[in-house]
C-alpha positions as CSV (number, residue, x, y, z in Angstrom):
1,M,-22.9,-2.1,1.0
2,L,-20.7,0.9,0.5
3,A,-23.7,3.2,1.2
4,V,-24.0,1.7,4.7
5,H,-20.3,2.3,5.5
6,L,-20.6,5.8,4.1
7,L,-23.7,6.7,6.2
8,L,-21.9,5.3,9.2
9,A,-18.8,7.5,8.5
10,V,-21.0,10.6,7.9
11,G,-22.8,10.0,11.2
12,L,-19.4,9.5,13.1
13,A,-18.1,12.7,11.5
14,A,-21.3,14.7,12.6
15,F,-20.9,13.6,16.0
16,A,-17.1,14.0,16.2
17,D,-17.5,17.7,17.1
18,A,-19.5,16.7,20.3
19,L,-17.3,13.9,21.3
20,S,-14.0,13.8,23.1
21,P,-11.1,12.0,21.2
22,S,-11.7,8.9,23.4
23,G,-15.4,9.1,22.3
24,V,-14.4,9.2,18.6
25,V,-12.3,6.2,19.1
26,L,-15.1,4.3,20.9
27,A,-17.4,5.3,18.2
28,F,-14.9,4.0,15.5
29,V,-14.6,0.7,17.4
30,L,-18.3,0.5,17.7
31,I,-18.8,0.9,13.9
32,Y,-16.0,-1.5,13.2
33,V,-17.7,-4.3,15.4
34,L,-21.0,-3.5,13.8
35,L,-19.6,-3.8,10.2
36,R,-17.8,-7.2,11.3
37,L,-21.0,-8.5,12.7
38,S,-23.2,-7.5,9.9
39,S,-20.9,-8.5,7.1
40,R,-22.0,-12.0,7.2
41,L,-25.6,-11.2,7.4
42,L,-25.7,-8.6,4.6
43,G,-23.2,-10.4,2.4
44,M,-20.6,-7.7,2.7
45,R,-17.7,-9.9,3.8
46,A,-15.5,-9.1,0.7
47,Y,-16.1,-5.4,1.2
48,V,-15.2,-5.5,4.9
49,V,-12.0,-7.6,4.1
50,R,-11.0,-5.2,1.4
51,L,-11.6,-2.2,3.7
52,E,-9.4,-3.8,6.4
53,L,-6.6,-4.6,4.0
54,G,-6.8,-1.1,2.6
55,V,-6.3,0.5,6.0
56,C,-3.6,-1.9,7.0
57,F,-1.8,-1.2,3.5
58,V,-2.0,2.6,3.9
59,G,-0.6,2.5,7.5
60,W,2.2,0.1,6.5
61,F,3.1,2.1,3.5
62,A,3.3,5.3,5.4
63,L,5.7,3.7,7.7
64,E,7.8,2.6,4.7
65,I,7.9,6.1,3.4
66,L,9.0,7.4,6.8
67,K,11.8,4.7,6.9
68,A,12.9,5.7,3.4
69,S,12.8,9.3,4.2
70,L,15.1,8.7,7.2
71,D,17.5,6.6,5.0
72,V,17.7,9.5,2.3
73,A,18.2,12.1,5.1
74,R,21.1,10.0,6.6
75,L,22.6,9.9,3.0
76,V,22.2,13.6,2.5
77,L,23.6,14.5,5.9
78,A,26.5,12.1,6.0
79,R,30.1,13.6,5.8
80,R,31.0,11.2,3.1
81,V,28.6,10.4,0.4
82,A,29.0,6.9,-0.9
83,I,26.0,6.1,-2.8
84,A,25.5,3.4,-5.4
85,P,22.7,4.5,-7.7
86,A,21.4,1.8,-10.0
87,V,18.6,1.2,-12.6
88,L,17.2,-2.3,-11.9
89,R,14.8,-4.7,-14.0
90,V,12.0,-6.1,-11.8
91,R,9.9,-8.8,-13.3
92,L,6.3,-8.2,-11.8
93,V,4.3,-11.2,-10.5
94,R,1.2,-9.9,-12.5
95,R,1.5,-8.6,-16.0
96,D,-1.4,-6.0,-15.7
97,E,-0.6,-2.5,-16.8
98,R,-3.1,-1.2,-14.1
99,V,-1.2,-2.8,-11.3
100,A,2.2,-1.8,-12.8
101,T,0.9,1.8,-12.9
102,L,-0.2,1.7,-9.2
103,L,3.0,0.0,-8.1
104,G,5.0,2.6,-10.1
105,C,3.2,5.4,-8.5
106,L,3.9,3.9,-5.1
107,L,7.6,3.4,-5.8
108,T,7.9,6.9,-6.9
109,L,6.2,8.3,-3.7
110,T,8.9,6.4,-1.8
111,P,12.0,8.6,-1.4
112,G,15.1,7.2,-3.0
113,T,13.2,5.3,-5.8
114,L,11.7,6.0,-9.0
115,A,9.7,3.9,-11.4
116,L,11.2,4.6,-14.8
117,D,9.3,2.5,-17.4
118,Y,7.2,-0.7,-17.7
119,D,7.6,-3.2,-20.4
120,A,4.2,-4.8,-20.8
121,A,5.4,-7.6,-23.2
122,G,7.9,-8.8,-20.6
123,G,6.2,-7.8,-17.5
124,V,9.3,-5.9,-16.3
125,L,9.3,-2.6,-14.3
126,Y,12.5,-0.6,-14.5
127,V,13.3,1.1,-11.1
128,H,15.9,3.6,-10.3
129,A,17.2,3.4,-6.8
130,L,19.3,6.2,-5.2
131,D,21.3,3.8,-3.0
132,T,21.6,0.0,-3.1
133,D,24.0,-2.5,-1.7
134,G,22.7,-5.0,-4.2
135,A,19.9,-5.5,-6.6
136,S,18.3,-8.1,-4.3
137,A,17.5,-5.5,-1.6
138,V,15.6,-3.2,-4.0
139,E,14.0,-6.1,-5.8
140,D,12.8,-7.5,-2.2
141,S,11.4,-4.1,-1.4
142,V,9.4,-3.9,-4.7
143,R,8.1,-7.4,-4.2
144,R,6.9,-6.5,-0.7
145,I,5.0,-3.6,-2.0
146,E,3.6,-5.6,-4.9
147,A,2.5,-8.5,-2.6
148,R,0.7,-6.2,-0.2
149,L,-0.8,-4.3,-3.1
150,L,-2.0,-7.5,-4.7
151,A,-3.4,-8.8,-1.5
152,W,-5.5,-5.7,-1.0
153,L,-6.8,-5.6,-4.6
154,D,-7.6,-9.3,-4.7
155,A,-9.4,-9.3,-1.4
156,G,-12.6,-11.3,-1.6
157,R,-11.9,-12.4,-5.2
158,P,-11.0,-16.1,-6.3
159,A,-7.1,-16.6,-6.5
160,R,-5.5,-15.6,-9.7
161,E,-2.7,-17.5,-11.5
162,E,0.8,-15.9,-11.1
163,V,2.9,-15.2,-14.1
164,Q,6.3,-16.7,-13.9
């Protein structure tokens, strides 16, 4: 299944030199439509769903990084710097060290936040936030990233039980 997608991507890359930008977009749309139609026939539905969610996650996270960068720039360029840094405990939905590591890396990539430590026994991630009006805003941000990451990782798999 992955080989089909890789071959299509290589074919698109080979013809990208000869095509105009609108031709590249048209070829991409054509490949996408072919993958969607063939996903049911070839049994690759889970792969296509995971690919779609991955592309959506990367685009969404890039926008989150841009927004966080603008917030940090606003703080740095402000005449009066009134920040409220804090270290917060965030209990994760899933107690999986691999997911916690990915989430920690994503949080650390976001300007103004830093993942400090993960307590596997309690399922708690310690996060440093540069500026927060309250713990709930930072916790909501971590939960949004975690929910989208889990949706991407769990695409095409049976639902897992959440840890409370």
